[in-house]
C-alpha positions as CSV (number, residue, x, y, z in Angstrom):
1,M,-103.9,32.3,39.1
2,L,-103.3,35.7,40.3
3,S,-105.5,37.1,43.1
4,W,-107.9,40.1,42.3
5,E,-105.6,42.0,44.6
6,T,-102.5,41.2,42.6
7,M,-104.2,41.7,39.3
8,A,-104.9,45.4,40.3
9,T,-101.0,45.7,40.2
10,V,-100.4,43.8,36.9
11,P,-98.4,46.1,34.6
12,R,-99.7,47.1,31.2
13,K,-98.2,46.6,27.8
14,F,-95.3,49.0,27.0
15,D,-94.8,49.6,30.7
16,E,-91.2,49.5,31.9
17,V,-90.5,47.3,35.0
18,T,-87.5,46.1,36.9
19,V,-87.4,42.4,36.9
20,H,-85.1,40.1,39.0
21,I,-84.4,37.1,36.7
22,Q,-84.6,33.9,38.6
23,R,-84.1,31.1,36.3
24,L,-84.1,30.2,32.4
25,A,-86.9,28.4,30.9
26,Y,-87.1,26.0,28.0
27,G,-87.1,28.3,24.9
28,G,-84.2,30.3,26.3
29,R,-85.8,33.2,28.0
30,G,-85.2,34.3,31.5
31,V,-88.1,34.1,34.0
32,G,-88.9,36.8,36.6
33,R,-91.7,38.2,38.7
34,V,-93.1,41.8,39.3
35,N,-95.4,41.8,42.2
36,G,-96.0,38.2,41.8
37,F,-96.4,38.6,38.0
38,V,-94.5,36.3,35.8
39,V,-92.4,38.1,33.0
40,F,-90.3,36.1,30.4
41,V,-87.5,37.9,29.2
42,P,-85.0,37.0,26.3
43,D,-81.1,37.7,26.5
44,T,-81.1,37.5,30.4
45,A,-79.3,35.3,32.9
46,P,-80.2,33.9,36.2
47,G,-79.2,36.8,38.8
48,D,-79.7,39.6,36.3
49,V,-81.6,42.8,37.5
50,A,-83.0,44.1,34.3
51,R,-85.1,47.1,33.2
52,V,-87.7,45.5,30.8
53,R,-90.2,46.8,28.5
54,L,-93.4,44.8,28.4
55,L,-94.4,43.8,24.8
56,K,-97.1,41.3,25.7
57,V,-99.4,41.3,28.8
58,K,-101.7,38.3,29.4
59,R,-103.8,37.4,32.3
60,S,-101.1,35.1,34.0
61,Y,-97.8,36.4,32.4
62,G,-96.0,38.9,30.4
63,E,-93.2,39.0,27.8
64,G,-90.7,41.8,27.5
65,E,-87.5,42.9,25.9
66,V,-84.5,44.2,27.9
67,V,-84.1,48.0,27.8
68,A,-80.9,47.9,30.2
69,I,-79.1,45.4,32.5
70,E,-79.2,47.3,35.8
71,S,-77.2,44.8,37.7
72,P,-75.5,42.0,35.7
73,S,-75.5,38.3,36.9
74,P,-72.0,36.9,37.8
75,L,-73.1,34.0,35.4
76,R,-73.0,36.4,32.5
77,T,-70.0,36.1,29.9
78,T,-69.0,38.1,26.9
79,P,-70.4,36.5,23.8
80,P,-67.4,35.6,21.5
81,C,-69.5,36.0,18.3
82,P,-70.1,39.6,16.9
83,F,-73.3,38.4,15.5
84,F,-74.8,37.2,18.9
85,G,-78.3,38.9,19.7
86,P,-79.9,39.6,16.4
87,C,-78.7,36.4,14.9
88,G,-81.3,33.6,15.5
89,G,-78.6,30.7,15.5
90,C,-77.6,31.0,19.2
91,T,-79.6,32.0,22.3
92,W,-77.1,31.5,25.2
93,Q,-73.6,32.8,24.2
94,H,-74.0,35.4,27.0
95,I,-73.8,32.8,29.7
96,S,-70.9,30.3,30.4
97,Y,-71.0,26.9,29.2
98,E,-71.1,25.6,32.7
99,T,-74.1,27.4,33.3
100,Q,-75.8,26.2,30.2
101,I,-75.4,22.6,31.1
102,Q,-76.7,23.1,34.6
103,V,-79.8,24.9,33.5
104,K,-80.4,22.3,30.8
105,E,-80.3,19.7,33.6
106,S,-82.8,21.7,35.6
107,I,-85.1,22.2,32.7
108,V,-85.3,18.4,32.2
109,R,-86.2,17.9,35.8
110,E,-88.6,20.7,36.0
111,S,-90.3,19.7,32.7
112,L,-90.9,16.2,34.0
113,E,-92.0,17.2,37.3
114,H,-94.3,20.1,36.5
115,I,-95.7,18.9,33.1
116,G,-95.4,15.1,33.5
117,G,-96.3,15.2,37.2
118,L,-93.4,12.8,37.7
119,K,-91.5,12.9,41.1
120,D,-88.4,11.4,42.6
121,L,-86.9,10.6,39.1
122,P,-83.5,8.9,38.6
123,I,-82.0,11.7,36.7
124,L,-78.4,11.2,35.8
125,P,-75.8,14.2,35.4
126,I,-76.2,15.8,32.0
127,I,-73.4,14.7,29.5
128,P,-71.7,17.9,28.3
129,A,-70.4,18.3,24.7
130,P,-66.6,17.9,24.4
131,D,-66.3,21.0,22.6
132,P,-69.3,23.6,22.7
133,W,-67.9,25.5,19.7
134,G,-67.6,24.4,15.8
135,Y,-69.6,21.3,16.7
136,R,-72.4,21.5,13.8
137,N,-71.8,19.2,10.8
138,K,-74.8,20.9,8.9
139,M,-75.8,24.5,8.5
140,E,-78.4,26.1,6.3
141,F,-77.8,29.8,5.4
142,T,-80.2,32.1,3.6
143,F,-79.6,34.5,0.7
144,H,-81.3,37.8,1.0
145,H,-82.6,39.8,-2.0
146,E,-80.7,42.9,-0.6
147,G,-77.4,41.2,-0.8
148,P,-76.2,39.5,2.3
149,I,-76.2,35.7,3.1
150,G,-76.4,34.5,6.5
151,L,-79.0,33.4,9.2
152,H,-82.2,34.8,10.1
153,I,-82.8,37.4,12.5
154,R,-84.6,36.2,15.5
155,G,-88.3,36.0,14.8
156,A,-88.1,37.4,11.4
157,F,-88.5,35.2,8.2
158,D,-87.7,38.0,5.9
159,R,-84.5,39.6,7.3
160,V,-81.0,38.0,7.5
161,V,-78.0,38.8,9.6
162,D,-74.9,39.1,7.2
163,V,-72.9,36.4,8.8
164,D,-69.4,35.9,7.2
165,R,-68.3,33.5,9.9
166,C,-70.1,31.3,12.3
167,L,-68.5,29.8,15.5
168,I,-70.7,26.7,15.7
169,Q,-69.5,25.5,12.5
170,S,-65.9,24.1,11.5
171,P,-63.3,26.3,9.7
172,L,-63.9,24.3,6.5
173,M,-67.6,25.2,6.6
174,N,-66.6,28.9,7.3
175,A,-64.3,28.8,4.3
176,I,-67.0,27.4,1.9
177,L,-69.6,30.1,3.1
178,Q,-66.9,32.9,2.4
179,E,-66.1,31.4,-1.0
180,V,-69.8,31.2,-2.0
181,R,-70.4,34.8,-0.7
182,E,-67.5,36.3,-2.8
183,F,-68.6,34.5,-5.8
184,V,-72.3,35.6,-5.5
185,Q,-71.2,39.1,-5.0
186,M,-68.7,39.1,-7.8
187,W,-71.3,38.0,-10.4
188,K,-74.3,39.8,-8.7
189,L,-76.5,36.7,-8.5
190,P,-79.9,37.8,-7.2
191,G,-81.3,36.6,-3.8
192,Y,-84.9,35.6,-3.2
193,N,-87.2,38.0,-1.5
194,P,-89.7,35.9,0.6
195,R,-92.4,38.6,0.7
196,S,-92.5,39.2,-3.2
197,H,-91.4,35.7,-4.0
198,V,-89.1,37.2,-6.6
199,G,-85.4,36.3,-6.9
200,F,-83.1,33.2,-7.6
201,L,-80.7,32.2,-4.8
202,R,-82.5,30.8,-1.8
203,H,-80.3,28.8,0.5
204,L,-76.7,27.4,1.0
205,V,-76.5,24.1,2.7
206,I,-73.2,22.8,3.9
207,R,-72.9,19.2,5.2
208,E,-69.5,17.7,6.6
209,G,-68.7,14.3,7.6
210,R,-66.7,15.1,10.7
211,Q,-65.2,11.6,10.9
212,T,-64.5,11.3,7.2
213,G,-63.5,14.8,6.3
214,E,-65.8,14.9,3.3
215,A,-68.2,17.9,2.7
216,L,-71.2,18.4,0.5
217,V,-72.4,21.9,-0.7
218,V,-76.1,22.4,-1.8
219,L,-77.2,25.6,-3.6
220,V,-81.0,25.8,-3.3
221,T,-82.5,28.1,-5.9
222,S,-85.9,29.0,-7.5
223,P,-86.6,27.2,-10.7
224,G,-84.8,28.7,-13.9
225,E,-81.5,29.0,-15.5
226,F,-78.5,29.2,-12.8
227,P,-76.0,31.4,-14.4
228,K,-72.4,30.7,-13.5
229,A,-73.3,27.5,-11.5
230,Q,-70.6,25.2,-13.2
231,D,-68.0,28.0,-12.6
232,L,-68.9,28.1,-8.9
233,A,-68.9,24.3,-8.4
234,S,-65.5,24.1,-10.2
235,T,-64.1,26.7,-8.2
236,L,-65.4,25.1,-4.7
237,M,-64.1,21.6,-5.8
238,A,-60.6,23.0,-6.8
239,R,-60.0,25.1,-3.8
240,H,-61.4,22.6,-1.2
241,P,-60.6,19.0,-2.0
242,E,-62.6,17.9,1.0
243,I,-65.9,18.9,-1.0
244,K,-67.0,15.6,-2.7
245,G,-70.1,17.0,-4.3
246,V,-71.5,20.4,-5.3
247,L,-75.4,20.3,-6.0
248,R,-78.2,22.5,-7.1
249,G,-81.5,21.8,-5.4
250,V,-84.7,23.4,-6.9
251,N,-87.4,24.8,-4.6
252,P,-90.5,25.9,-6.4
253,A,-92.6,26.6,-3.4
254,V,-93.2,30.1,-2.0
255,A,-92.4,29.1,1.7
256,D,-88.9,30.0,3.0
257,A,-87.8,26.4,3.8
258,V,-85.4,24.0,2.2
259,Q,-87.7,21.9,0.2
260,L,-86.3,20.3,-2.9
261,S,-88.3,19.2,-5.9
262,E,-85.3,18.1,-7.9
263,V,-81.6,17.8,-7.2
264,E,-79.0,18.5,-9.9
265,V,-75.2,17.3,-9.6
266,L,-73.2,20.2,-10.6
267,A,-69.7,18.5,-9.7
268,G,-68.9,15.4,-7.9
269,R,-71.4,12.9,-6.3
270,P,-74.7,13.7,-4.6
271,F,-73.6,12.2,-1.0
272,I,-71.0,12.2,1.4
273,Y,-70.0,9.4,3.9
274,E,-69.9,9.7,7.5
275,R,-69.0,7.3,10.3
276,L,-70.8,7.0,13.6
277,A,-70.4,4.3,16.3
278,G,-68.4,2.1,14.2
279,L,-70.8,2.3,11.3
280,T,-70.7,4.1,7.9
281,F,-73.7,6.3,6.7
282,K,-74.5,7.8,3.3
283,I,-75.5,11.5,3.9
284,R,-77.6,13.0,1.0
285,P,-78.8,16.8,0.9
286,E,-82.2,16.1,2.9
287,T,-80.9,13.1,5.1
288,F,-81.8,13.6,8.7
289,F,-78.7,13.1,10.8
290,Q,-77.8,14.5,14.2
291,T,-75.9,17.6,13.7
292,N,-73.4,17.2,16.4
293,T,-71.4,14.2,15.5
294,A,-69.2,13.8,18.7
295,Q,-72.4,13.9,20.9
296,A,-74.3,11.7,18.5
297,E,-71.7,9.2,19.3
298,R,-72.5,9.5,22.9
299,L,-76.2,9.3,22.3
300,V,-75.9,6.0,20.5
301,E,-73.8,4.7,23.4
302,V,-76.5,5.8,25.9
303,V,-79.3,4.2,24.0
304,T,-77.5,1.0,23.5
305,D,-76.6,0.9,27.1
306,L,-80.2,1.7,28.4
307,C,-81.5,-1.0,26.0
308,E,-79.5,-3.8,28.0
309,L,-79.4,-6.2,25.0
310,Q,-78.1,-9.7,25.7
311,G,-78.3,-10.9,22.0
312,Q,-81.7,-12.7,21.9
313,E,-84.0,-9.7,21.8
314,M,-86.4,-8.4,19.2
315,V,-86.1,-4.7,19.0
316,V,-88.6,-2.2,17.4
317,D,-87.1,1.4,16.3
318,L,-90.0,3.8,15.7
319,Y,-89.1,7.0,13.9
320,C,-85.9,5.2,12.8
321,G,-84.8,7.6,10.1
322,V,-81.9,6.3,8.3
323,G,-81.2,3.7,10.8
324,T,-78.7,5.3,13.2
325,F,-80.0,3.4,16.4
326,S,-81.4,0.5,14.4
327,L,-78.2,-0.6,12.9
328,A,-76.1,0.0,16.1
329,L,-78.7,-2.1,18.1
330,A,-78.7,-4.9,15.4
331,R,-75.0,-5.7,16.5
332,K,-76.3,-6.7,20.0
333,A,-79.9,-8.0,19.2
334,S,-81.4,-10.9,17.4
335,R,-83.6,-9.0,15.2
336,V,-84.3,-5.2,14.7
337,F,-87.3,-3.8,12.9
338,G,-87.3,0.0,11.9
339,V,-90.4,2.0,11.3
340,E,-90.3,5.3,9.6
341,I,-92.9,7.4,7.7
342,S,-90.5,8.7,5.0
343,P,-90.1,6.1,2.1
344,E,-86.9,7.9,1.1
345,A,-85.4,7.5,4.7
346,V,-86.5,3.7,4.6
347,E,-84.6,3.2,1.6
348,A,-81.6,5.1,2.9
349,A,-81.7,2.8,5.9
350,R,-81.7,-0.2,3.8
351,E,-78.8,1.0,1.9
352,N,-77.0,1.8,5.1
353,A,-77.6,-1.7,6.4
354,R,-76.2,-3.2,3.1
355,L,-73.2,-0.8,3.3
356,N,-72.4,-2.1,6.8
357,E,-73.2,-5.8,6.0
358,I,-76.0,-5.8,8.6
359,A,-78.6,-8.6,7.7
360,N,-80.8,-8.7,10.8
361,A,-82.3,-5.2,10.4
362,E,-85.6,-4.8,8.5
363,F,-86.9,-1.4,7.7
364,L,-90.8,-0.6,7.0
365,A,-92.3,2.5,5.6
366,G,-95.3,3.5,7.7
367,D,-96.8,5.8,10.2
368,A,-95.5,5.1,13.8
369,R,-98.9,4.0,15.1
370,T,-100.2,2.0,12.3
371,G,-96.8,0.4,11.5
372,L,-96.2,-0.6,15.1
373,V,-99.6,-2.3,15.2
374,A,-99.2,-4.0,11.9
375,L,-95.6,-5.1,13.0
376,V,-96.9,-6.6,16.4
377,A,-99.5,-8.4,14.6
378,R,-96.9,-10.2,12.4
379,T,-94.1,-10.5,15.0
380,G,-95.5,-10.3,18.4
381,S,-94.6,-8.0,21.2
382,P,-91.0,-6.7,21.0
383,D,-88.6,-7.0,24.0
384,V,-87.4,-3.5,23.6
385,L,-89.0,-0.6,21.8
386,V,-86.9,2.6,21.0
387,L,-88.5,5.8,19.9
388,D,-87.1,9.0,18.8
389,P,-90.0,11.2,17.7
390,P,-89.8,14.7,16.2
391,R,-89.9,17.8,18.4
392,S,-93.6,17.7,18.7
393,G,-93.5,14.3,20.6
394,A,-95.2,11.0,20.0
395,G,-98.7,11.9,21.1
396,R,-101.5,10.0,22.8
397,R,-102.2,7.5,19.9
398,V,-98.6,6.4,19.5
399,V,-98.2,6.1,23.3
400,R,-101.4,3.9,23.4
401,A,-99.8,1.9,20.7
402,I,-96.7,1.4,22.4
403,A,-98.5,0.2,25.6
404,M,-100.7,-2.3,23.7
405,A,-97.5,-3.6,22.1
406,R,-96.3,-4.4,25.6
407,P,-92.5,-4.1,25.3
408,R,-90.6,-5.3,28.2
409,R,-88.5,-1.9,28.0
410,V,-89.0,1.3,26.4
411,V,-86.2,3.6,25.5
412,Y,-87.5,7.1,24.5
413,V,-85.1,9.6,22.8
414,S,-86.4,13.2,22.9
415,C,-85.1,16.5,21.8
416,N,-87.9,18.4,23.5
417,P,-88.4,18.0,27.3
418,T,-91.9,19.4,27.5
419,T,-93.5,17.0,24.8
420,L,-91.3,14.1,26.4
421,A,-93.0,15.0,29.7
422,S,-96.4,14.9,28.2
423,D,-96.0,11.6,26.6
424,L,-94.4,10.0,29.9
425,K,-97.4,11.3,31.7
426,L,-99.4,9.1,29.4
427,L,-97.3,6.2,29.4
428,V,-96.3,5.6,33.2
429,P,-99.9,4.9,34.2
430,M,-100.1,2.3,31.5
431,G,-97.9,0.1,33.5
432,Y,-94.5,1.5,33.0
433,T,-91.8,2.7,35.6
434,I,-89.1,5.1,34.8
435,R,-85.7,3.6,35.4
436,A,-83.2,6.1,34.2
437,V,-83.2,9.6,32.7
438,Q,-80.1,10.8,30.9
439,P,-79.8,14.3,29.6
440,L,-77.1,15.1,27.0
441,D,-76.0,18.6,25.5
442,L,-76.2,18.1,21.5
443,F,-76.8,21.8,21.0
444,P,-74.4,24.1,22.9
445,Q,-75.0,27.9,22.8
446,T,-78.6,27.1,22.4
447,Y,-81.6,26.1,24.9
448,H,-82.1,22.8,23.2
449,V,-81.4,19.6,25.1
450,E,-81.6,15.9,24.3
451,C,-82.8,13.4,26.8
452,V,-82.9,9.6,26.9
453,V,-85.5,7.9,29.3
454,A,-85.6,4.1,29.9
455,L,-88.7,2.6,31.2
456,D,-89.6,-0.9,32.3
457,R,-93.1,-2.7,32.2
458,G,-94.5,-4.0,35.4
């Protein structure tokens, strides 16, 4: 908390101040101080001296925008993408990849120490991505009512950067994007206006199986007749034999999100295959699957290694999705139970188990907390419990249920170090000790970082 003396020097909204950027915080913004007053600034790098206009001033911190970089940090690099800045797809192209992974490792440590109150942690060196470019196997582009197709401008749900090529997706996905762009422009198909809720074309979703070479294209529209749909599907399939299906998804909601009430196959089949960790998975339009296939392989390896299975264990996989961890662990355990709230994901997990001829994995539909409680009542305490919750974390009730289940080992997979820290702060006092913390970079050019933590009871 600022002292009364310091508060007298706190800058005001719209003031311009010089800020020395000391570090990068989770969320991507630089952090500096003005007379002890903390200021968060996007598009900066550690070591920058920036002229900053304050857009928000609170009692203990402020937020601003860069007016000018008065003295650039040596950590800065020239962004290779011409759309970097306004485009919301990336946040850190202006700093080198080596700096990105160092910062992410620091963010994991700082989050666990400052939010979780956890000290002297066994944090292993972060596992970098083998290629920080062209890594994404799924992209969602937005059609705009004024013509462009691209990615949202940062912080703006109703504006789009007209992107004709994205450097974090593959050449095939860029070719599909360009093909769709040209077709839509030629036939003047109307885009959707998220303010007036008028218009037809809403999103273009491209999914790619990096290990199989297969691609799936989904055109998300409002309800109604889709003119030239078959022509577009035929054109895409003819020009790109890697495309195994072109689909139309209907979104009747006003919200600007990919929510499908129905899916129509325009050409091909409604799924692609992907291989991961020696397993084959079916990927449909709304299937959750890690967007960086190469690093997802490493993630499965890390989780498997930290489980330390000997072959006789019973494993529970909370938030199991389509069975990515469950099926990999089933090859080394006696029995695996996956719990997932989405019935569609549970059915997909069962299908993937059959596809891979895995008989010792059972998948249950239910909330993580109640599903775990019911499962333990039926089977007893698991030897190992794996959880991979959403970005919001597991939360107090699920953490309490985990502690009551009394697994010998817990392996927590997280895509958000701040909620991970909050959950560990609850779990450690319930009788668990952190044995290993392994950060991984699944999302180069962004501030996001994956982390796996192994804890033992007693």
